[in-house]
matplotlib code that plots the C-alpha trace (Angstrom):
import matplotlib.pyplot as plt

x = [8.4, 8.5, 8.5, 11.1, 11.9, 9.3, 11.1, 10.2, 6.5, 6.7, 8.5, 6.0, 2.9, 4.5, 5.1, 1.5, 0.2, 2.4, 1.2, -2.4, -2.7, -3.6, -6.0, -9.2, -8.5, -5.3, -4.6, -1.5, -0.6, 2.2, 3.1, 1.7, 3.5, 5.7, 4.3, 1.5, -0.9, 1.8, 2.6, -1.1, -1.3, 1.9, 0.4, -2.8, -0.7, 1.2, -1.8, -3.6, -0.6, -1.1, 2.6, 5.5, 8.3, 7.2, 7.8, 4.3, 3.8, 0.7, -2.7, -3.9, -0.8, -1.0, -4.7, -4.1, -1.0, -3.2, -6.1, -8.4, -8.9, -12.6, -11.9, -10.0, -11.9, -10.1, -12.0, -10.9, -12.2, -13.9, -12.5, -15.4, -15.7, -13.8, -14.6, -15.5, -19.2, -21.6, -22.7, -19.1, -19.1, -22.4, -20.7, -18.0, -20.6, -22.3, -18.9, -18.0, -21.4, -20.4, -18.1, -14.7, -14.4, -11.0, -9.0, -8.2, -9.2, -11.5, -9.8, -10.8, -8.3, -9.6, -7.1, -7.0, -9.4, -9.5, -11.6, -14.5, -17.3, -19.0, -21.8, -19.3, -17.2, -20.3, -21.4, -18.0, -18.0, -20.6, -18.3, -15.5, -17.7, -19.0, -16.2, -17.4, -15.3, -11.8, -11.6, -9.0, -9.6, -6.8, -7.3, -4.5, -4.2, -1.8, -4.2, -5.4, -6.4, -9.3, -10.9, -13.4, -11.8, -14.1, -12.6, -9.0, -9.7, -10.9, -7.9, -4.4, -2.1, 1.0, 3.1, 5.1, 8.0, 10.0, 12.7, 16.4, 17.4, 20.0, 17.3, 15.2, 18.2, 19.2, 15.7, 15.4, 18.8, 17.6, 14.5, 16.3, 17.1, 20.6, 22.8, 22.3, 18.4, 18.3, 20.3, 18.0, 14.7, 15.8, 17.1, 13.8, 11.7, 11.7, 12.2, 8.9, 9.5, 6.1, 6.9, 10.3, 8.9, 6.1, 8.5, 10.7, 7.8, 5.9, 8.3, 5.3, 4.5, 7.9, 7.5, 4.1, 5.4, 8.4, 5.9, 3.8, 6.9, 8.0, 4.5, 4.9, 8.2, 6.7, 3.6, 5.8, 7.2, 3.8, 2.2, -0.9, -3.4, -1.7, -1.7, -5.5, -6.1, -4.2, -6.3, -9.5, -8.5, -7.3, -9.6, -10.7, -9.5, -6.0, -5.9, -4.6, -1.7, -0.8, -0.8, 1.4, 3.8, 3.9, 4.7, 7.4, 9.0, 9.2, 10.5, 13.3, 13.9, 14.2, 16.9, 18.6, 18.6, 19.9, 22.5, 23.5, 25.9, 26.2, 22.6, 22.7, 19.6, 19.6, 17.7, 14.3, 13.5, 13.6, 16.2, 14.6, 14.2, 16.2, 13.1, 12.8, 16.5, 16.0, 13.4, 14.5, 14.3, 11.6, 9.6, 9.9, 8.8, 5.8, 4.7, 5.1, 3.0, 0.3, 0.3, -0.2, -3.1, -4.8, -4.3, -5.8, -8.8, -9.4, -9.7, -11.8, -14.0, -15.9, -13.2, -13.2, -10.0, -9.6, -10.0, -7.5, -5.0, -5.4, -4.6, -1.4, -0.4, -0.8, 2.0, 4.4]
y = [-17.4, -14.4, -11.6, -9.3, -9.7, -10.9, -14.2, -14.7, -14.1, -16.6, -19.3, -19.0, -19.3, -22.1, -24.1, -23.5, -24.7, -27.8, -28.8, -28.1, -25.2, -22.3, -19.8, -19.0, -15.3, -13.2, -9.5, -8.4, -5.1, -2.7, 0.4, 0.8, -0.5, -3.0, -6.1, -7.3, -7.9, -9.8, -11.8, -12.7, -14.0, -16.0, -17.6, -18.5, -19.9, -22.1, -23.6, -24.3, -25.4, -28.5, -29.0, -30.1, -27.9, -24.6, -22.8, -21.5, -22.9, -25.0, -23.9, -22.8, -20.7, -19.0, -18.1, -16.8, -14.8, -13.1, -12.7, -14.7, -17.8, -18.7, -19.7, -16.5, -13.2, -9.9, -7.1, -3.5, 0.0, 0.4, 3.1, 5.4, 5.0, 6.0, 3.1, -0.6, -0.9, -3.5, -4.8, -6.0, -7.9, -9.5, -10.7, -12.2, -14.1, -15.3, -16.4, -18.3, -20.1, -21.9, -25.0, -24.6, -25.3, -27.1, -25.7, -26.9, -23.6, -20.8, -17.5, -13.9, -11.0, -7.6, -5.0, -1.7, -3.3, -0.1, 1.4, -0.8, 1.5, 0.8, -1.2, -3.3, -4.0, -5.0, -7.3, -8.8, -9.7, -12.4, -14.0, -14.0, -15.5, -18.3, -19.6, -22.2, -25.2, -24.7, -21.0, -18.4, -14.7, -12.2, -8.5, -6.2, -2.8, 0.0, 1.4, -1.6, 0.7, 1.9, -1.5, -2.6, -4.2, -7.2, -7.7, -7.4, -9.9, -12.5, -12.3, -13.5, -10.5, -10.8, -7.6, -6.5, -4.1, -2.1, -4.1, -3.4, -1.3, -3.8, -6.6, -4.3, -3.4, -7.0, -8.0, -5.3, -6.3, -10.0, -8.8, -6.8, -3.4, -2.0, -1.4, 2.4, 2.2, -0.4, 1.9, 4.8, 3.0, 1.3, 4.6, 6.4, 3.4, 4.2, 0.5, -0.3, -3.0, -2.6, 1.1, 0.4, -2.3, 0.0, 2.8, 0.3, -1.1, 2.1, 5.0, 7.3, 6.9, 8.2, 11.3, 12.1, 11.8, 14.1, 16.6, 16.6, 16.9, 19.9, 21.4, 20.8, 22.6, 25.5, 25.7, 26.1, 29.4, 31.0, 33.8, 32.9, 34.2, 32.1, 29.0, 29.3, 29.9, 26.7, 24.8, 26.3, 25.0, 21.6, 18.7, 16.7, 13.4, 14.8, 15.4, 11.9, 12.1, 15.6, 14.7, 11.7, 13.9, 16.4, 13.6, 12.2, 15.6, 16.6, 13.2, 13.9, 17.4, 15.8, 13.3, 16.2, 18.3, 15.5, 14.1, 17.2, 16.7, 13.0, 12.5, 11.9, 10.7, 11.2, 14.1, 12.7, 15.4, 19.1, 21.1, 22.9, 26.7, 29.0, 29.3, 25.5, 25.2, 27.4, 25.1, 23.4, 19.7, 20.4, 22.4, 19.7, 17.0, 19.1, 19.4, 15.7, 15.0, 17.4, 15.6, 12.3, 13.7, 15.1, 11.8, 9.8, 12.1, 12.0, 8.2, 8.2, 11.3, 13.5, 16.1, 18.6, 17.8, 21.4, 22.9, 20.3, 21.3, 25.0, 24.2, 22.5, 25.3, 27.8, 26.0, 26.3]
z = [-4.1, -6.4, -3.8, -2.3, 1.4, 4.0, 4.4, 8.0, 7.3, 4.4, 6.4, 9.3, 7.0, 5.0, 8.2, 9.3, 5.9, 5.9, 9.4, 8.4, 10.9, 8.7, 10.2, 8.3, 8.5, 8.4, 8.6, 6.6, 8.2, 7.1, 5.1, 1.6, -1.5, 0.3, -1.5, 0.8, -2.0, -4.0, -0.9, -0.4, -4.0, -3.6, -0.4, -2.2, -5.1, -2.6, -0.9, -4.2, -6.3, -8.4, -9.0, -6.8, -7.9, -6.4, -9.7, -9.9, -13.4, -12.9, -14.2, -10.7, -10.1, -13.5, -13.0, -9.5, -10.6, -13.2, -10.7, -12.9, -10.8, -10.2, -6.6, -5.7, -5.2, -5.0, -3.3, -3.6, -4.0, -7.3, -9.7, -9.3, -5.5, -2.4, -0.2, -0.2, 0.1, 1.7, -1.7, -2.3, 1.0, 0.1, -3.1, -0.8, 1.1, -2.1, -3.4, -0.3, -0.3, -3.5, -3.6, -5.1, -8.8, -8.7, -5.8, -2.4, -0.8, -1.7, -1.0, -0.6, -0.5, 0.6, -0.4, 1.5, 4.0, 6.1, 3.3, 4.1, 5.3, 8.6, 7.0, 5.0, 8.1, 10.1, 7.3, 7.0, 10.7, 10.0, 7.5, 10.0, 12.7, 10.5, 8.2, 5.7, 4.7, 3.4, 3.0, 3.7, 4.1, 3.9, 4.8, 3.6, 5.4, 6.0, 8.6, 10.6, 13.5, 11.5, 11.4, 14.0, 17.1, 16.6, 13.1, 14.5, 17.2, 14.7, 12.3, 12.9, 12.6, 10.3, 10.3, 7.3, 7.2, 4.7, 2.9, 2.9, -0.1, -1.2, -1.5, -3.7, -5.8, -6.3, -7.2, -9.9, -11.4, -11.6, -13.4, -16.1, -14.6, -15.2, -12.2, -12.5, -12.7, -9.9, -7.7, -8.5, -8.1, -4.9, -3.4, -3.9, -2.9, 0.9, 1.4, -0.4, -2.9, -4.6, -5.2, -6.7, -9.0, -10.2, -11.0, -12.9, -14.9, -15.4, -16.4, -16.9, -13.2, -12.2, -14.5, -13.0, -9.5, -10.3, -11.8, -8.6, -6.4, -8.4, -7.8, -4.0, -4.0, -5.9, -3.7, -0.7, -2.2, -3.0, -1.1, 1.0, -1.6, -4.4, -2.2, -1.6, -5.3, -6.0, -3.6, -5.1, -8.6, -7.4, -8.5, -5.4, -6.9, -7.0, -3.2, -2.2, -4.6, -3.5, 0.2, -0.5, -2.4, 0.4, 2.8, 0.5, -0.1, 3.5, 4.4, 1.8, 3.4, 6.8, 5.6, 3.8, 7.0, 9.2, 6.9, 5.0, 2.0, 2.8, 1.7, -2.1, -4.0, -7.8, -9.2, -8.4, -5.8, -6.8, -4.8, -1.8, -2.0, 0.3, 2.5, 2.9, 3.6, 6.7, 8.2, 11.4, 12.0, 14.5, 12.0, 9.3, 11.8, 12.8, 9.1, 8.6, 11.7, 10.4, 7.0, 8.8, 10.9, 7.8, 5.9, 8.8, 9.2, 5.5, 5.8, 9.0, 8.8, 6.4, 6.5, 3.7, 1.7, 0.4, 3.9, 5.2, 2.5, 3.3, 6.9, 5.8, 3.5, 6.3, 8.1, 5.2]

ax = plt.figure().add_subplot(projection="3d")
ax.plot(x, y, z, "-o")
ax.set_aspect("equal")
plt.show()
């Protein structure tokens, strides 16, 4: 099993498979970037493996690992879209109506399942209610509460949690990271193994994040007119990244406020301004809560992202 943490979840599902008691539908719920998608692929590899050594080196395993297996369908938000549409769920139904090419199970993984629109969720219900043959459906979500209750009731819930920092660090070292880099990436990972691995494998991603975090720090020091001008010039597609950066930065400020000089974490985060240093713990928590509310409403309503961002900046 080539994943970080989640051993209890793995042992549970492995026992269910070995006793021929796998459910036809699972909901993998937990924070973003903790390896739920990778875990789902590893599970599909296990139940379709043609080898006996669990090394994942058979043809099926290699094709599943590269997301190119004809009996495994990955559904996710398309690059030019903001939600999973009903047409994609109809493709799922067509896919499941065909017999497997050379696997034991046909599998569908719906990543960020909470982004299915209402039509897509209603359509998907039919698939859950009428499973065909040896199929397994895995929904991955960081916001399962957005899904229809009828979908939740028909899936077996598997909860995932952040990993211990030491496990992430050891994994990175085993995969070629130096002690220093493994320490840095794990310390800023927030216990999210997927995030740490992405930062390790994609150095440009880290530089982009640091640039946005610097913007966040600078925005906090602007006067009201300048803040509104910033929002006016912000491309709408950058909203999600900016909100995540605000959440990440104020989470850092909260730890800094609580732990003081004992809290040391590389130079990834820009030092807070004198104004931000004066924020109380209650004030920082209030801002983090507002960020969470805005993010939730952005996913569940037609909220205007720029107006939402202006509301946030009024609190800073």
